[in-house]
Phi, psi and omega in degrees: 000131179276139177254129182293156180299323180297320180295320179298315180297319179296318179296317180298315181296318180297317180297316180297319180295318180295319180295319180295327181278349182296133185296146175290165181305140182300328181302322180279321183289320188260356185305137355266149178249000178207172183302147180246135177265132173246108187273128179243124184275027180224160176295161177294146174110336179285169183302313178300325178293321177297315177304312183300317182289324176297314181292315183299319180299316182285326177295323177301318179292316186286323188255357169079010176223151179296132169254111190255122178281130181233115181275125177230070182288163176128145176055042177055038178088355184290328180296312180296318183296316180295324177301316182288318180303323182275353183281158176297144180277058185249003178089002183258359172225111183243159181243134169279109181285132180229168184307320179305333180299322181274340177278316185297336180304329178255325184294326180247095185290346184251027177301150180275006179213162173247114190301315182293318183288324192259010177228160176248116177293136179255301182196145170284152179247309181186165176240135182253104181286170178243168174232135177278114181240144179232157173291136183302342178291339177290133185291340184290130179244005178207166179297314177301321178294323179295315180299317179297318180294318180295321179291330178280345181227063185299133177076002184259354177260129177264127179248125183273153170216168179267021176142149180297127181085354176290160182296330175297327175288315181300320180298320179292319181292323177296319177298313179302317182294315185281328181271345180070040181243159180247115177231153180270121179279128179238102180279145178236163176267073178112165187286324183300314180294320180296315180294324180299318180284332175291320180292333180260008175070019171289328167238156190252341186211153177204146171259103192243147174305140184305312182299331183284332186257342192299325179295318179292325179293314183291332179274353179086004180284336174229152178253125177270135180253327181190154171263155184263004178284164180291331181238155178300154178253072190297328182290321184266320183228072184299136177084353182276129182285168173269154179296327183290352172290335181252328177236086184307129180097348179286125176204131177224118172225136176283105184289144171224151180181191181232132175231173181218174175300158178297160178069027174294138176302136184299329180297321180287320177303312182294321180294317178293318180300315180296319181292318180295315179296325177294320177297315182295337180274351179294133183305319181294319180291318178301317181294318180294319179295323178296321177298327180275003178079019182279142173256143188289138178225032181302136179178187181281172176296324178295322177299316180294323177299322178293322178297315180300314181296317181294317180293321178299316180294317181299311184286336174298319179296318181293316181300318180289321180296316183271356181054051181277134179243145177290143179271000000 
């Protein structure tokens, strides 16, 4: 039996209409239907962990399922990242992105994953700037004076960090590279030990997270020379200039955000991105993040992906220039 061309067209149109009306997978439409894990590659109590808990608490309220923060410290965040990379891309295992994720891509050449290739960016959360602080015994009272003093005393200034390859180290190496100065890097096992030696002038300078140093700056125990954010932090450190006023292009912020395994359904990505941005816009959350020295990075998942790519490229250049090796 011959079927007319009109009948075929009608059948095709009907089928297409029915297919278009067919519901999308319930996993994407109803997400989340069970608890969601947010994996943090650092111990509890640090600034990224605080960010994660603030966001998770509000997401639980907004999306109707528990968002549970799970700390998996170790190997500079690589243990947590690999756990998420290997998880199903269903939205129930998420990663708190931290600065080591963009540093480790170059620092550890034998990683079992490629962070950019093997993850799906969801949303940025905030950026944590640093402040360049010196022991008051150092004669320099400004960044230009510090650079002049360092050039007159090559290799005689000790710069502290909280560990080799840590962002406090990267910030110092970027400064050395852009200012053309020679300083001796002294890594410590944690911030407390580094600050103790800075306060006693065993080391002379450090690029430290703002919340960690602000008390010492206000008490006069440390002298702040500049913040590493793109804009001044007038609320926390009024009158303090930015580093890029003296070294154009210098900017260091510890990025934080949320990513997931690759191949996440776009519907879940969009739902999470919208919910996270809504949380970040809440006045109480905005105020708390400001207290922690965070700079706003609200945007799309694509925006966060661009930040990750740019930060990865920047720190790759610094690591290669300074010939930094993982310990």
